[in-house]
C-alpha positions as CSV (number, residue, x, y, z in Angstrom):
1,X,96.2,92.9,102.6
2,X,96.1,92.5,99.3
3,X,92.5,92.3,98.0
4,X,90.9,91.8,94.6
5,X,93.0,94.4,92.2
6,X,91.6,94.8,88.3
7,X,94.7,94.6,86.1
8,X,96.5,97.8,86.1
9,X,97.9,99.1,83.6
10,X,101.8,98.1,82.6
11,X,102.8,101.4,83.8
12,X,101.2,101.2,87.2
13,X,102.6,97.8,87.5
14,X,105.9,99.6,86.6
15,X,105.4,102.0,89.2
16,X,104.6,99.3,92.1
17,X,107.5,96.9,91.5
18,X,109.9,99.6,92.5
19,X,107.7,100.5,95.7
20,X,107.8,97.4,96.5
21,X,111.4,97.4,96.6
22,X,111.5,100.3,99.1
23,X,108.7,98.8,101.1
24,X,109.7,97.8,104.3
25,X,105.8,96.0,104.6
26,X,104.7,93.0,102.6
27,X,104.8,92.9,98.5
28,X,101.9,93.8,96.7
29,X,100.1,91.5,95.0
30,X,98.1,92.4,91.8
31,X,95.1,89.9,91.0
32,X,94.0,90.3,87.5
33,X,90.4,90.3,87.3
34,X,89.5,92.3,84.6
35,X,87.0,90.6,83.1
36,X,85.3,89.9,86.5
37,X,82.5,92.4,87.9
38,X,84.4,92.5,92.2
39,X,81.7,91.6,94.7
40,X,78.5,92.8,92.5
41,X,75.7,92.3,95.7
42,X,73.0,94.6,96.4
43,X,70.7,96.7,95.0
44,X,70.1,96.5,91.2
45,X,70.9,99.2,88.1
46,X,67.8,101.6,87.1
47,X,67.3,101.9,84.3
48,X,69.3,104.8,82.7
49,X,71.7,104.2,85.6
50,X,76.0,103.8,85.2
51,X,78.1,101.4,86.2
52,X,81.2,102.8,86.9
53,X,84.7,100.6,88.3
54,X,87.6,99.7,87.4
55,X,91.1,100.7,86.8
56,X,91.5,104.4,85.0
57,X,94.7,105.3,83.1
58,X,92.8,108.9,82.0
59,X,91.1,111.1,83.2
60,X,87.3,109.9,84.4
61,X,84.2,112.8,84.6
62,X,81.0,112.3,86.4
63,X,78.5,114.1,84.9
64,X,75.4,116.5,87.1
65,X,72.2,114.8,86.5
66,X,73.4,111.4,86.0
67,X,72.7,108.0,88.2
68,X,75.9,106.0,89.2
69,X,76.6,102.5,90.2
70,X,80.0,101.2,91.7
71,X,80.2,97.4,90.8
72,X,83.7,97.2,91.5
73,X,87.4,99.1,92.8
74,X,87.6,102.3,91.0
75,X,91.1,103.1,91.1
76,X,92.8,106.2,89.6
77,X,96.0,106.0,88.7
78,X,99.3,107.8,88.5
79,X,98.6,111.0,86.5
80,X,94.7,111.0,86.2
81,X,92.0,112.6,87.9
82,X,88.3,111.9,89.0
83,X,86.0,114.4,89.1
84,X,83.2,114.5,90.7
85,X,80.5,117.7,90.7
86,X,78.3,118.9,93.3
87,X,75.1,116.9,93.7
88,X,76.5,114.4,92.4
89,X,75.0,110.1,94.3
90,X,77.4,107.4,93.7
91,X,75.9,104.3,94.9
92,X,77.9,101.1,95.7
93,X,76.9,97.7,95.5
94,X,77.9,95.6,99.0
95,X,81.1,94.4,99.0
96,X,84.5,95.2,100.7
97,X,86.1,94.9,97.3
98,X,83.7,97.9,96.1
99,X,85.7,101.3,96.6
100,X,87.4,104.2,95.6
101,X,91.1,104.8,95.1
102,X,92.8,108.0,94.6
103,X,96.6,106.5,93.5
104,X,99.6,108.5,94.6
105,X,99.9,111.2,92.0
106,X,96.2,111.2,90.7
107,X,94.4,113.3,92.0
108,X,90.3,113.5,93.3
109,X,88.5,117.0,92.3
110,X,85.2,116.6,94.2
111,X,83.7,119.7,95.3
112,X,80.4,119.9,96.4
113,X,78.4,123.0,98.3
114,X,76.3,122.9,101.5
115,X,73.1,123.1,99.6
116,X,74.6,120.2,96.9
117,X,76.4,117.7,98.7
118,X,78.1,115.0,96.8
119,X,77.5,111.3,98.3
120,X,79.3,107.9,98.0
121,X,76.5,105.8,99.8
122,X,75.3,102.1,99.5
123,X,73.3,100.5,96.8
124,X,70.8,98.5,98.9
125,X,67.6,99.7,99.8
126,X,67.7,99.6,103.8
127,X,71.3,100.3,103.6
128,X,73.0,99.5,106.6
129,X,76.8,99.7,108.1
130,X,79.9,98.3,106.0
131,X,77.3,97.5,102.7
132,X,81.0,98.5,101.0
133,X,84.1,100.3,101.2
134,X,84.8,103.8,101.0
135,X,87.1,106.7,99.8
136,X,90.9,106.0,99.8
137,X,93.4,108.7,99.3
138,X,97.1,107.9,98.6
139,X,100.3,110.3,98.7
140,X,103.5,110.8,98.6
141,X,104.2,112.8,102.1
142,X,106.0,111.6,105.2
143,X,105.1,108.3,106.6
144,X,106.9,106.8,109.6
145,X,106.1,103.2,108.8
146,X,109.2,102.8,106.6
147,X,112.6,104.4,106.9
148,X,114.2,106.0,103.7
149,X,113.4,108.6,101.7
150,X,110.6,107.9,99.4
151,X,110.1,105.0,100.7
152,X,106.8,103.6,100.5
153,X,104.4,101.5,102.5
154,X,101.3,99.3,101.2
155,X,97.1,100.8,102.0
156,X,95.6,97.7,104.1
157,X,92.9,97.8,101.9
158,X,94.2,97.1,97.5
159,X,97.5,97.2,98.4
160,X,98.8,100.6,96.9
161,X,101.9,102.5,97.7
162,X,101.5,105.4,100.1
163,X,104.4,107.9,101.6
164,X,107.4,109.3,100.1
165,X,109.4,112.8,101.2
166,X,106.6,115.2,99.7
167,X,104.7,116.8,102.6
168,X,103.6,119.4,99.8
169,X,101.9,116.5,97.8
170,X,98.4,117.6,96.6
171,X,95.7,114.7,95.8
172,X,93.2,117.2,94.7
173,X,90.2,118.6,96.5
174,X,87.7,117.1,98.8
175,X,84.3,119.5,99.7
176,X,81.5,118.7,100.8
177,X,81.4,115.1,100.3
178,X,79.5,112.5,102.1
179,X,80.5,109.2,102.9
180,X,78.0,106.8,104.2
181,X,77.4,103.3,105.5
182,X,81.1,102.3,104.6
183,X,83.6,99.7,106.2
184,X,82.8,96.6,104.5
185,X,85.6,93.6,105.8
186,X,87.8,92.0,103.2
187,X,89.0,89.5,106.4
188,X,89.8,89.2,110.0
189,X,91.8,91.9,110.2
190,X,90.8,94.3,107.5
191,X,88.6,96.6,107.2
192,X,87.7,99.9,105.3
193,X,87.1,103.2,106.4
194,X,84.7,106.0,105.4
195,X,87.8,108.0,104.5
196,X,91.3,107.0,104.4
197,X,94.5,108.9,103.8
198,X,97.8,107.3,103.1
199,X,100.3,109.9,103.5
200,X,98.4,112.5,101.6
201,X,100.3,116.2,101.6
202,X,99.4,119.3,102.9
203,X,98.9,120.6,99.4
204,X,95.1,118.9,99.6
205,X,92.6,120.5,100.5
206,X,90.2,118.8,102.2
207,X,86.8,119.8,104.2
208,X,83.0,119.7,105.1
209,X,83.5,116.1,104.9
210,X,81.1,113.2,106.9
211,X,81.6,109.9,107.5
212,X,77.9,108.4,108.3
213,X,77.3,104.8,110.2
214,X,80.6,103.0,109.2
215,X,81.8,100.1,110.4
216,X,85.4,100.6,111.1
217,X,86.1,103.5,111.4
218,X,85.3,107.1,110.4
219,X,88.0,109.0,108.9
220,X,92.1,107.6,108.9
221,X,94.9,109.3,108.8
222,X,98.2,107.4,108.1
223,X,100.5,109.9,108.3
224,X,101.2,112.6,106.4
225,X,100.0,116.1,106.7
226,X,97.1,116.3,105.3
227,X,95.1,119.6,107.0
228,X,91.1,118.9,107.5
229,X,88.7,121.1,108.9
230,X,84.9,120.8,108.9
231,X,84.9,117.1,109.9
232,X,81.2,115.7,111.2
233,X,81.8,111.2,111.9
234,X,78.0,110.2,113.1
235,X,77.6,107.0,114.5
236,X,80.4,105.4,113.1
237,X,81.1,101.4,115.0
238,X,84.9,101.3,115.7
239,X,87.0,105.0,115.9
240,X,85.2,107.9,114.6
241,X,88.8,109.6,114.2
242,X,91.9,107.7,114.0
243,X,95.4,108.4,113.1
244,X,99.0,106.5,113.1
245,X,102.3,105.9,111.0
246,X,103.5,110.0,112.1
247,X,100.3,112.1,111.2
248,X,101.2,115.8,111.8
249,X,98.6,117.9,110.3
250,X,96.3,120.2,111.5
251,X,92.4,118.7,112.6
252,X,89.8,122.1,112.9
253,X,86.0,122.1,113.7
254,X,85.6,118.2,114.3
255,X,82.6,116.6,115.9
256,X,81.9,112.6,116.9
257,X,78.2,111.6,117.8
258,X,78.2,107.7,119.2
259,X,75.5,105.4,118.1
260,X,74.7,102.3,119.7
261,X,78.2,100.7,118.9
262,X,81.4,102.4,118.8
263,X,84.9,102.5,120.2
264,X,86.3,105.3,121.1
265,X,85.9,109.1,119.5
266,X,89.5,109.8,118.2
267,X,92.4,106.8,118.7
268,X,95.2,108.2,118.3
269,X,99.3,106.3,118.1
270,X,102.6,107.7,117.2
271,X,103.5,104.8,115.0
272,X,101.6,102.3,113.7
273,X,100.8,99.5,116.6
274,X,99.8,96.3,114.0
275,X,103.6,96.9,112.7
276,X,105.7,97.7,115.7
277,X,107.7,101.3,116.2
278,X,109.4,101.8,112.4
279,X,109.3,105.5,113.8
280,X,112.0,105.5,116.3
281,X,113.8,107.5,116.4
282,X,112.4,109.3,113.2
283,X,109.2,110.9,114.8
284,X,105.8,110.5,115.9
285,X,102.6,111.4,115.5
286,X,102.3,115.5,116.0
287,X,98.6,117.0,114.5
288,X,97.2,120.0,115.8
289,X,93.3,119.5,117.0
290,X,90.9,122.2,117.2
291,X,87.8,123.3,118.2
292,X,86.5,119.7,118.7
293,X,82.5,118.5,120.3
294,X,82.5,114.5,121.4
295,X,79.3,113.4,121.9
296,X,78.9,109.9,124.1
297,X,75.7,108.3,125.5
298,X,76.8,108.5,128.9
299,X,79.5,108.2,131.6
300,X,77.5,104.9,132.4
301,X,78.0,103.2,129.4
302,X,81.0,104.7,127.8
303,X,84.1,103.9,127.8
304,X,86.8,106.2,126.7
305,X,86.4,109.6,124.7
306,X,90.4,109.7,123.8
307,X,92.8,107.2,123.3
308,X,96.4,108.1,123.6
309,X,99.2,105.5,122.8
310,X,101.7,104.4,121.3
311,X,104.4,107.7,121.9
312,X,101.5,109.8,119.9
313,X,102.1,114.0,121.1
314,X,99.8,116.2,119.6
315,X,98.4,119.8,120.9
316,X,94.5,119.9,121.5
317,X,92.5,123.1,121.9
318,X,88.8,123.9,122.6
319,X,87.2,120.6,123.3
320,X,83.9,119.8,124.7
321,X,83.4,116.4,125.9
322,X,80.2,114.8,126.5
323,X,78.8,111.3,128.2
324,X,82.3,109.0,129.1
325,X,83.4,107.3,131.6
326,X,87.2,108.5,130.9
327,X,88.0,111.3,128.8
328,X,91.3,110.9,127.6
329,X,93.2,107.5,128.3
330,X,97.0,107.8,128.2
331,X,99.2,104.4,127.2
332,X,102.2,103.9,127.4
333,X,105.7,102.6,128.2
334,X,109.3,104.1,129.0
335,X,110.8,102.6,126.1
336,X,109.5,102.9,122.2
337,X,105.7,103.9,123.5
338,X,106.8,107.2,125.3
339,X,103.9,108.9,125.0
340,X,104.0,110.1,128.5
341,X,107.1,111.7,127.4
342,X,105.3,113.3,125.1
343,X,103.6,115.0,128.5
344,X,106.3,116.2,130.0
345,X,107.9,117.9,127.1
346,X,105.2,120.2,126.4
347,X,104.0,118.0,123.2
348,X,101.1,116.3,124.2
349,X,98.5,118.4,126.4
350,X,94.8,119.9,125.7
351,X,93.7,123.7,126.5
352,X,91.0,124.5,126.9
353,X,88.7,122.0,127.2
354,X,85.2,121.4,129.2
355,X,84.0,118.2,130.5
356,X,79.9,117.4,131.1
357,X,79.0,113.8,132.3
358,X,83.1,112.5,132.5
359,X,83.4,110.4,135.9
360,X,87.4,110.2,135.0
361,X,88.9,113.5,133.0
362,X,92.7,111.6,132.9
363,X,93.6,108.0,133.1
364,X,97.8,107.8,133.3
365,X,99.1,104.3,132.1
366,X,101.9,105.2,130.3
367,X,104.6,104.6,133.2
368,X,105.9,108.1,133.4
369,X,104.6,110.6,136.5
370,X,102.5,113.4,136.1
371,X,98.9,114.4,136.4
372,X,95.9,116.3,135.7
373,X,97.7,119.7,135.8
374,X,100.1,119.2,133.6
375,X,98.2,117.6,130.5
376,X,94.9,120.0,130.8
377,X,95.1,123.8,131.3
378,X,91.9,125.9,130.8
379,X,89.2,123.3,132.8
380,X,86.1,125.0,132.0
381,X,87.2,127.0,129.2
382,X,86.0,124.9,125.9
383,X,83.6,125.2,124.0
384,X,83.9,122.9,120.8
385,X,83.3,123.7,117.6
386,X,79.4,125.1,116.6
387,X,78.3,122.0,114.8
388,X,74.9,123.6,114.3
389,X,76.0,126.5,112.2
390,X,77.8,124.5,110.2
391,X,76.6,121.2,109.6
392,X,73.5,122.7,107.7
393,X,72.2,121.3,104.5
394,X,75.3,118.3,103.6
395,X,75.5,116.6,106.6
396,X,73.2,113.4,107.9
397,X,72.2,112.9,112.1
């Protein structure tokens, strides 16, 4: 979807035009609203606060001790760097068009600490999930929604290009950063997430991040190879952790806690089900996921903790799943969504997992024949992540 982009520089226009030629999804449409504040609602600008937003064609650095209000989309273009020091808080006015995007070839250097995290939040006195957009990072690592070399796809929010052939692409450093009250809906089918990683490469550092009280997904990976560790998702209303389009990174130390409104803790797709299987026979998603704790609201009220579908593969190790009717729900078929084949081939399974207040450990809706013993190894041996240790000082509950 294409929504409310600012006027881009001629250099970025040329870049996007070239990307569209190789894009298997819809073309990018750039709207010139350079003189219009994009969705300026919500909150006020206190005296001395600095309003930020717009498309940046040079490096942009925030400063310690200053207050920032995001009044429109902030888009960092190729070759630029956004720097956010530890302890800085950015408050966003309401609207899905208020988000921060790091385009292909740009970088974000956001290095908080456990005592001084960086916070991206709502500029509303009584904030709520969906108040604003979120953080979007776009890289040049492989995706399977397009075919051929450096072909790119277009992001759901902003219509920005992502994907390519550089698995080691570097989009910067994100450390000790919390996104709150994100997930604003652009239309009936397009919503922001807390963190959206589009084709981000493993040269990027992502660790100690939290998505808190989001309207849509907490953290979503659209292809790419980025490795991320110490991930906290609390109270997001759709899926907490989501992957698709051939994501193949490693996720380590993940904590998910459901609120009253929620969907899956993990929703994992081998390809983008919204556009169909462009992957076959290239590659499906296949990340490694280690040290995971998932806390639901009880087997009487929750459905699946982890949904695996659309041919996804993945190796899960050391999990603790608490308070769900179903722990793992596998969906697929014998055609272009061969999720079950991954189980039979040893490319989709979980080792060392413990269940508490879970009625069904495995539901097989893949059309392939296998049982718990083919998918679950080390039942009762999982301890999950030590969230009490690494959450101190920078997360919200």
